[in-house]
C-alpha positions as CSV (number, residue, x, y, z in Angstrom):
1,D,8.2,-2.1,13.2
2,D,8.4,-0.8,9.6
3,R,10.1,-3.4,7.4
4,I,11.0,-3.8,4.2
5,A,11.2,-6.8,1.0
6,V,14.9,-6.2,-0.5
7,F,15.6,-7.9,-3.6
8,L,19.6,-7.1,-3.3
9,K,21.5,-8.4,-6.8
10,N,19.3,-11.6,-7.1
11,T,15.8,-12.1,-6.9
12,L,16.2,-14.0,-3.0
13,R,14.0,-12.0,-0.6
14,K,15.3,-10.3,2.4
15,R,13.9,-8.2,5.2
16,F,15.5,-5.4,6.7
17,D,13.8,-3.9,9.6
18,I,14.0,-0.3,10.5
19,T,17.1,1.2,13.3
20,P,14.3,2.4,16.1
21,E,15.9,6.1,16.1
22,S,14.7,6.2,12.4
23,A,11.3,5.8,13.3
24,G,8.8,9.0,12.6
25,S,11.9,10.6,10.3
26,K,11.6,11.4,6.6
27,K,14.8,9.0,6.2
28,G,15.3,5.5,7.5
29,T,18.3,3.5,8.1
30,F,17.0,-0.4,7.9
31,L,19.0,-3.1,9.0
32,Y,19.4,-6.7,7.8
33,D,17.2,-9.7,9.5
34,T,19.5,-12.4,9.5
35,D,16.5,-14.5,11.9
36,Y,14.6,-14.3,8.6
37,I,14.8,-17.5,6.4
38,V,15.7,-16.0,3.0
39,T,13.1,-17.1,0.3
40,G,12.8,-17.0,-3.6
41,N,14.9,-17.6,-7.0
42,N,18.6,-16.8,-7.2
43,V,18.6,-15.3,-10.2
44,K,20.9,-12.2,-10.7
45,I,19.8,-8.3,-11.7
46,P,21.5,-5.3,-12.5
47,N,18.9,-3.2,-9.8
48,N,18.4,-3.4,-6.7
49,I,14.7,-3.0,-5.4
50,A,12.6,-2.8,-2.2
51,Y,8.9,-2.9,-1.7
52,Y,7.0,-1.5,1.5
53,P,5.6,-2.8,3.4
54,F,7.2,-5.8,3.7
55,S,5.4,-9.2,2.7
56,D,6.4,-11.9,0.6
57,V,6.5,-10.5,-2.6
58,I,8.0,-12.5,-5.2
59,C,10.4,-10.4,-7.8
60,T,10.6,-11.9,-11.4
61,R,12.6,-9.5,-14.1
62,N,11.3,-9.5,-18.2
63,G,14.0,-7.4,-20.1
64,D,13.6,-4.1,-18.5
65,L,10.6,-4.9,-16.9
66,Y,10.1,-6.0,-12.8
67,I,7.5,-7.6,-12.1
68,I,6.2,-7.8,-8.4
69,D,3.8,-10.3,-7.5
70,N,2.2,-12.3,-4.9
71,V,1.0,-8.4,-3.7
72,T,-2.2,-8.1,-2.0
73,L,-3.9,-4.9,-1.0
74,P,-6.1,-5.1,2.2
75,A,-9.7,-4.8,1.4
76,I,-10.3,-3.9,5.2
77,Q,-7.8,-0.8,6.6
78,C,-7.6,0.9,9.4
79,Y,-8.1,4.7,10.4
80,V,-5.4,6.8,11.0
81,P,-5.9,10.2,12.2
82,E,-4.5,12.5,8.8
83,S,-3.0,9.6,7.6
84,F,-3.6,5.8,5.3
85,G,-4.3,3.0,7.4
86,E,-0.9,0.5,8.4
87,G,0.3,-1.2,5.6
88,S,-2.5,-0.5,3.3
89,F,0.1,2.2,0.9
90,P,2.3,-0.1,-0.2
91,M,5.8,1.9,-2.5
92,L,8.5,0.5,-4.2
93,A,11.8,1.4,-5.0
94,V,13.8,0.5,-7.8
95,T,17.9,1.5,-7.6
96,N,20.4,3.0,-10.2
97,D,22.8,0.0,-9.9
98,L,23.9,-2.5,-7.9
99,E,26.2,-0.3,-6.0
100,D,23.2,2.1,-4.8
101,V,21.8,1.4,-1.6
102,D,20.1,4.7,-1.3
103,F,15.9,4.0,-1.7
104,A,14.1,6.4,-3.4
105,F,10.2,4.6,-3.0
106,R,7.8,5.6,-5.2
107,N,3.8,5.1,-4.5
108,V,2.2,2.5,-5.8
109,C,-1.1,3.5,-4.7
110,G,-3.5,6.8,-4.7
111,A,-5.5,7.6,-1.9
112,M,-9.2,8.8,-1.3
113,K,-9.5,11.9,0.6
114,L,-13.0,12.1,2.1
115,Q,-13.9,15.5,5.0
116,L,-16.7,14.1,6.6
117,K,-19.4,16.9,9.3
118,G,-22.1,15.8,11.1
119,T,-22.6,14.5,15.0
120,Q,-22.6,11.1,14.3
121,K,-19.6,8.9,15.8
122,V,-18.8,6.7,12.0
123,T,-17.5,3.5,12.8
124,S,-16.4,2.8,8.6
125,V,-16.3,4.1,5.7
126,K,-17.0,1.9,2.5
127,I,-16.3,2.5,-1.0
128,E,-16.9,0.7,-4.4
129,G,-17.1,1.5,-7.6
130,N,-20.7,1.9,-9.4
131,N,-19.3,-0.2,-12.4
132,Y,-17.5,-3.1,-10.2
133,E,-14.2,-1.8,-10.1
134,R,-11.8,-4.0,-8.8
135,L,-10.0,-2.3,-6.1
136,A,-8.8,-4.6,-3.3
137,G,-6.5,-8.2,-2.8
138,E,-4.6,-9.8,-5.3
139,A,-2.3,-7.5,-7.5
140,V,1.1,-7.7,-9.6
141,I,3.1,-4.5,-9.7
142,T,5.2,-3.8,-13.2
143,A,8.4,-1.2,-12.3
144,Y,11.0,-0.4,-14.8
145,A,14.9,-0.3,-14.3
146,D,14.8,3.4,-14.8
147,G,12.7,3.5,-11.9
148,S,9.9,5.3,-13.8
149,K,6.5,5.4,-11.7
150,P,5.7,1.4,-10.9
151,G,2.1,0.3,-12.6
152,I,-0.3,-2.1,-10.8
153,S,-3.1,-4.3,-11.9
154,M,-5.6,-6.4,-10.2
155,A,-6.1,-9.7,-10.4
156,F,-10.1,-10.4,-11.7
157,S,-10.7,-12.2,-8.5
158,A,-10.1,-8.8,-6.5
159,S,-12.7,-7.1,-3.9
160,T,-14.9,-4.4,-5.7
161,S,-14.7,-2.2,-2.2
162,V,-12.5,-0.9,0.3
163,T,-13.8,-0.4,3.5
164,L,-12.1,1.9,6.8
165,T,-12.9,0.7,9.5
166,C,-12.8,2.8,13.1
167,P,-12.4,0.1,15.9
168,E,-13.2,3.4,18.6
169,G,-15.5,5.5,16.5
170,V,-14.5,8.8,15.1
171,L,-16.9,12.0,16.2
172,L,-17.8,14.2,14.0
173,D,-18.2,17.9,14.3
174,E,-21.0,19.9,12.9
175,N,-18.2,22.9,11.6
176,T,-15.4,21.4,10.8
177,A,-14.4,17.9,8.9
178,T,-12.8,14.9,9.3
179,E,-11.0,13.4,7.5
180,F,-11.1,9.8,6.1
181,I,-8.3,8.6,3.8
182,I,-8.5,5.2,1.9
183,S,-5.5,3.8,0.0
184,L,-6.7,2.9,-3.4
185,P,-4.8,1.4,-6.7
186,P,-5.4,4.0,-9.6
187,T,-9.0,3.8,-10.6
188,V,-10.9,5.2,-13.2
189,F,-14.3,4.8,-12.1
190,T,-16.3,4.8,-15.4
191,Q,-19.8,5.3,-13.2
192,G,-18.9,7.1,-10.6
193,F,-19.0,5.4,-6.8
194,T,-20.8,5.2,-4.0
195,V,-19.3,6.4,-0.3
196,T,-21.2,4.5,1.9
197,V,-20.4,5.5,5.9
198,T,-22.1,4.1,9.2
199,D,-22.3,5.1,12.2
200,N,-22.2,3.4,16.1
201,D,-25.9,3.1,16.2
202,G,-25.9,1.1,12.9
203,K,-26.9,3.9,10.6
204,T,-26.1,3.8,7.0
205,Y,-25.4,7.5,5.2
């Protein structure tokens, strides 16, 4: 059910859905969703742009710079074994020109991988910066027409913590580490960060 928001030749937001046969592969084919109501301003742009995962993002152009607004990084992410939570890892693609529709996506965020051992059943893992760094919520992504690495800036109202939830609980092993992966915007933790692990008995570590 993966979808992408595409700005094809203009800043009108369109939705493309992945074909069933493409799911799980390294290269996918996406089809234009004719049922989606196209929205945005009809301003011509010299590149095609795509944003993953699909949401009501807005695209504007300022010279060689593209601004992707109305972005939200989730403060609550759901545990996925050996991966990140669905919808928590935004990516952006900018093509060379209007004829190019082969979107090479680049990561906007990074991933913090925690390796935990023990006997507990983990229900959540929370990360917060010790200097109140903004980690989730409203954000703006910037990208250049040359396809260089996109940047992201968090709104002042953004959350200072991110929690990875494990609805069914994840049982740890005393000898082999279990990985918990949390998507985060590029952040310098100037005073370090704190990780809080909660188990199914309500105990925190």
